[in-house]
C-alpha positions as CSV (number, residue, x, y, z in Angstrom):
1,M,24.4,167.6,169.1
2,H,24.7,164.7,166.7
3,E,22.5,161.7,167.6
4,W,24.2,159.0,165.6
5,R,24.4,155.7,167.4
6,G,25.7,153.1,164.9
7,S,29.0,151.8,163.6
8,V,31.5,153.1,161.1
9,R,32.8,150.6,158.7
10,T,36.1,150.8,156.7
11,E,37.7,148.4,154.3
12,H,39.2,146.3,157.1
13,L,37.7,147.5,160.4
14,T,34.5,148.3,162.3
15,L,34.5,151.3,164.7
16,R,31.6,150.7,167.0
17,P,30.1,151.5,170.5
18,W,31.8,149.6,173.3
19,R,30.3,146.4,174.8
20,P,30.9,145.2,178.3
21,D,32.9,142.2,177.0
22,D,35.5,144.7,175.6
23,L,36.7,145.6,179.1
24,A,38.9,142.5,179.6
25,A,40.8,143.1,176.4
26,F,41.1,146.8,177.2
27,R,42.7,145.9,180.6
28,F,45.3,143.8,178.7
29,I,46.1,146.7,176.4
30,N,46.4,149.2,179.2
31,A,48.7,146.9,181.2
32,D,51.1,146.4,178.3
33,S,54.2,148.3,179.1
34,E,55.1,148.7,175.4
35,V,51.6,150.1,174.5
36,M,51.7,152.5,177.5
37,A,55.4,153.4,177.2
38,L,54.6,157.0,176.2
39,M,51.8,157.4,178.7
40,P,52.5,158.4,182.3
41,S,52.0,154.8,183.4
42,P,50.2,151.5,182.6
43,L,46.7,151.3,184.1
44,D,45.6,148.7,186.6
45,A,42.3,146.9,186.1
46,Q,40.3,149.4,188.1
47,Q,41.8,152.4,186.3
48,S,41.3,150.7,182.9
49,D,37.7,149.9,183.6
50,A,37.0,153.4,184.9
51,Q,38.5,154.8,181.6
52,A,36.4,152.4,179.5
53,L,33.2,153.4,181.4
54,R,33.9,157.1,180.8
55,I,34.5,156.4,177.1
56,M,31.2,154.4,177.0
57,D,29.3,157.2,178.7
58,D,30.8,159.8,176.3
59,I,29.5,157.8,173.3
60,A,26.1,157.3,175.0
61,T,25.9,161.0,175.7
62,R,27.2,162.5,172.5
63,G,26.6,159.8,170.0
64,W,30.3,159.7,169.1
65,G,33.7,159.3,170.8
66,L,36.5,156.9,171.1
67,W,35.0,153.9,169.3
68,A,35.9,150.3,170.0
69,V,37.8,148.9,167.0
70,E,37.3,145.4,165.7
71,V,38.8,143.5,162.8
72,P,35.8,141.5,161.5
73,G,36.5,137.8,161.3
74,E,39.8,138.2,163.2
75,A,39.4,140.1,166.5
76,D,36.4,141.5,168.3
77,F,38.4,144.3,170.1
78,I,41.8,145.6,169.3
79,G,41.6,149.0,171.0
80,Y,40.0,152.4,170.3
81,V,40.2,155.1,167.7
82,G,38.1,158.1,167.5
83,L,37.2,161.6,168.7
84,N,37.4,163.0,172.2
85,E,36.8,166.3,173.9
86,P,40.0,166.9,175.8
87,A,40.1,168.5,179.3
88,S,39.2,172.2,179.2
89,L,42.6,173.0,180.7
90,M,44.4,172.3,177.4
91,P,46.3,175.4,176.3
92,F,45.2,175.6,172.7
93,Q,42.1,176.6,170.8
94,T,40.5,175.2,167.7
95,K,38.5,176.8,164.9
96,G,34.8,176.8,165.4
97,G,34.8,176.7,169.2
98,Q,34.4,173.0,170.0
99,C,37.7,171.4,170.8
100,V,37.9,167.8,169.6
101,E,41.0,165.6,169.4
102,M,41.7,162.5,167.4
103,A,43.1,159.7,169.6
104,W,43.9,156.0,169.3
105,R,45.3,153.1,171.4
106,L,45.7,149.7,169.8
107,A,46.9,146.4,171.1
108,R,50.6,145.8,170.2
109,P,49.9,142.8,167.7
110,Y,47.9,145.3,165.6
111,W,50.6,147.9,165.2
112,G,52.2,148.4,161.8
113,R,49.2,147.1,159.8
114,G,47.7,150.4,158.9
115,Y,44.7,150.1,161.2
116,A,45.3,153.3,163.2
117,S,45.5,155.4,160.0
118,E,42.5,153.6,158.4
119,A,40.3,154.1,161.5
120,A,41.5,157.6,162.1
121,R,40.6,158.7,158.5
122,A,37.1,157.3,159.1
123,A,36.8,159.2,162.4
124,L,38.1,162.4,160.8
125,D,35.5,162.1,158.0
126,F,32.8,161.4,160.6
127,G,33.9,164.5,162.7
128,F,33.7,166.8,159.7
129,S,30.7,165.4,157.8
130,K,28.4,164.2,160.6
131,V,29.4,166.3,163.6
132,G,30.2,169.4,161.6
133,L,33.5,170.2,163.2
134,A,35.6,172.9,161.7
135,E,38.9,171.5,163.0
136,I,40.3,168.4,164.7
137,V,43.6,168.3,166.6
138,A,45.9,165.6,167.8
139,Y,48.9,165.7,170.1
140,T,51.6,163.5,171.5
141,V,55.1,163.6,172.9
142,P,57.8,164.6,170.4
143,H,59.4,161.2,170.3
144,N,56.2,159.3,169.6
145,H,57.2,158.8,166.0
146,R,54.6,156.1,165.3
147,S,51.7,158.3,166.3
148,R,53.2,161.4,164.5
149,K,53.4,159.4,161.3
150,V,49.8,158.4,161.6
151,M,48.9,162.1,162.1
152,E,50.8,163.0,159.0
153,R,49.3,160.1,156.9
154,I,45.8,161.2,157.7
155,G,46.6,164.8,156.6
156,M,47.2,166.5,159.9
157,V,49.8,169.3,159.9
158,R,52.0,170.2,162.8
159,D,51.4,173.5,164.5
160,E,54.8,174.2,165.9
161,Q,53.6,177.4,167.5
162,G,50.9,175.3,169.3
163,D,53.4,172.8,170.9
164,F,52.7,172.8,174.7
165,D,53.5,171.4,178.1
166,H,50.7,169.0,179.1
167,P,49.0,170.6,182.1
168,I,48.4,167.4,184.1
169,L,52.1,166.4,184.1
170,A,54.4,168.1,186.6
171,A,57.3,170.4,185.5
172,G,60.3,168.2,184.6
173,H,58.2,165.1,183.8
174,P,59.8,163.5,180.7
175,L,56.5,163.2,178.9
176,R,55.3,166.8,179.6
177,R,56.2,168.4,176.3
178,H,53.7,167.7,173.5
179,V,53.6,168.5,169.8
180,L,50.3,169.7,168.3
181,Y,48.8,168.7,164.9
182,R,45.7,170.2,163.3
183,K,43.4,169.4,160.4
184,G,40.6,171.7,159.2
185,R,37.4,170.6,157.5
186,P,38.1,169.9,153.8
């Protein structure tokens, strides 16, 4: 297990462990119907806080995870970007045994500024160089073109054979089908 506990800095961003004062901004993001349009539903305050506490616990336990993202001098918290171990019921495997996904969720005012790609590149580098991962995956619904473009910008490649129906969504749910992207260690 990697015991890193600091922050990752990029040209414009800081990826860092969460602070308790991030929860209010995270509630706002999770309640935004546009941000959550391709998720099963927006989250209420209790659901949002529970998710944030799980993320914080994951970082405390593993030393890495879905980091809080800040824009120094502009915004203390704009969402999260990082690495996550998805539920074990996911129907795909990764090289090297440990299944780790790349994920992000940013507040709407910060879309289209290159922040998701910048932070995701840093998280990929961290996953490969510090955690020693052999491969990292990402997935989304087919019509999430914004996220798919980020995946492609950071060098992930679609694995059409790996596309899947998300196991926690019921048959017939409009968001059930997912496309799978992969990136191996350089």
